[in-house]
N, C-alpha and C positions, 0 to 999 in steps of 0.2 A: 695662308698657314692656318690650320685648324686649331681648336682649343687644346686638344690632346698633345700636339707637337709643342705648342707654346708652354704648356704645363711642364713637359719634360725638360725643355730648355731652361726654364726658371729654376727648376729643382736642381739642376746641375750648376747653378751659379755659385761660385766659391763663397762669396760673402753670405749668401743665404744658408749654405751648408754649415759654415762656421757658427752663425748665429743660432741655428737650431741645435747644434751640438753643445753649445754653451748653455742654452736654456735647459737641455735635457740632462746635463751632468753638472749641476751647480757646485762650486767650491767655496772655500772661505772668502775668497776675493770676489765671488760672483754669486750673490744671493738674490732671492726675490724680495720685493718686486723689481723687475728689470724694466728700464725705460728704453723703448725702441722708437726711433724716429724715422720718418720717411715712408712708413707703411700706410698707404691710403688707397682709396678707390678699389678697383678690382684686385689689386695686389694683396689686399688684406685677406681675401679668400684663398689665394694661392699660398700665402704664408701660413695661414692657419691649417690648411690641409696638409702641407708639407710637414709641419710640426707634429700634427696628429699621426701621420703615417710613420714618422720616426718613433713616436711613442708606442705605436702598435708593434713595430719591429723589436723594440726593447722588451715589451711584455711577452712577445712570442719567444724570444730567446730565454728569458727567465723561466718561463713555463717549461721549456724544452730541457734546460740543463739544471734546474734547481727544483728538487721535489718539495722544498719547503714553501715555495711560492704558490699561493692559491691559483687554481686554474681559471678562476673567474675574475675578470678585470673590466672595470667600467671605462668607457671612452667618451662619456658625455662631456660637453663643453658649453660654456656660457660666454657669449659675446655681448659686451656692453658698448653701445654706440651712442653718439651725441644726440641724434634725433631720429624721428620716424623715417625720414627720407633715407638716411644712411642704413637704417634697419631693413627697409624694403629692398634697397640695392644689394645689401649683403645676402639677404634671403634669395634674391634672384640669382646672384653669382654662385652661391653654394649649390643651389638646385641645378644650375647648368653644369657645374663641374662634377657633380656626383650622380648625374643621370646617365645611364648607359644607352646604347642604341635601341634597346627594347623599351625605353621609357621608364625604367625602374630606377628609383633613387636609392642609393645605398645608405641613406641616413634619414632620420626624421628631423625636419627643420621647422622649428616653432618660433613664431614671432609674437612677442608679448605686446598686445595692442594697448594704446593709450585711450583713456575715456573719451577724448575728443570733445570735452565740454569746457566752458569757461568756469573759473573758480566759483564755488558755492552754488553751482547749478546741478540738479540731479539729472541722471540719465533715465530714459524710459526703461522699464523692466523688460520690455519686448525688443530693446535695441540689440542688434547683432553683436555689439561689443561685449555684452554680458556673457554670451556663449563662447566667444573667442577667448576672453580672459579666463573663464572657468575651465575651458579645455586646456589651456596652457598650465594653469596652476595644478590641475589634476595630474597632468603628465609629470610636472616637476615634483610633485609629492609622491609619486609612485616609486617606491624603493624595492619592489619585489622583482623588478627586471634586472638582469645582469647580462653582460657580454662575455662569451666564453672564448678564450684564446687557446684552446687545446691544440696540440701539435697536428692532429689529423683534420679536425674540423674547426676552422678559425671563427666562423660565425654561426653559433648554435643558438644564441639568444635573440632578443629583439635587436633592431637596428640601433646604432648609436644615435643619440639625440643632440642636436645643436640648438641651444636656447639663445634667441636674440632679444635683448632687452634695451630699449632706449633709456636715456638718463631720467627722463620725466617719469616713466613707468617704474624705474628702479627706486626712485625716491618716494613713491606713493605707497602708503601702508596697504598691506593685503591681509586676508584672514590667516590665522595660524595654521600650521600644517595639520594639527590634530582635527581642526574643524573641516578642512578639505577631505581628510581621510574618512571622517564620519559620514560624509555625503556621497562618497564614491562606492561604486560596486561594478563588477565586471560580468559581462555576458559574452560567452565565447561560442563561435559557430560549431555546431555538432554536439554540444552539451545539452543535457536535459535541464529544464527550468520550469518553475511554477509561474504561469502568466498572471495569476491573481496576485501573488506576492509582489511581483515586479510592478504591477499596476498600482498596488497600495504604496509601494516605495516611491514611485514617480509622483503620485498624488501628494504624498507627504513632503516632497521636495518642491512642490509648487507647480508641477506640470498639470495641464488641464486635459482630461480625456474628451475626445471629440470623435465623431463618426469618420471624419477625414481630415488629415493634417494639412494645414494651409500656412502655418507660421511657426516661428520658434516658440518653444514653451508648451507645445501641444503633443499629444501622443494618441495612438489608437491601437486596439487589439485586433489581430486577425486570426 
């Protein structure tokens, strides 16, 4: 039995459908936070995607029948997992379930790395974890993206993002969003840009200009 067939069978499971319906339409007797037991291992991914698909359908119907509902609706989701092991497993499961036969994943899946150091020890500035954590925080701080659920074109914006955070990373302080925004800028394919200004910006952020890039934290101009 392939993954697609298994996913269809699980989504038709009455208990799962009732749970998703309850979460999507809370009443006075059913309010958040909701305690859900028995969801573990790969079933976590099946459950999350089933719930998100249901929310997509609700948003689509509101856009279609209610002109007062904005046509832009975010579908980003944050998963908090006990440890890095569960985070890696969830990332792998979500990637497998959301990747089509052409190798295209329908969502951005971002895993917030832990520093990987013992208490009161500093990490090297050239460590890969600096880049991984900075990339995650920059994505998380980016509020300019939106997902469009219009009737004709369901996906006109960027892909939805799934943020995976283990408990240790969640409890560790991070820079404020304003600081992340002040260090971020975007370069898009096909647009004109000033290479000198970009070079100055990268240098001010601590990057080192070299003839040939060999490690993280370096850049070169072509």
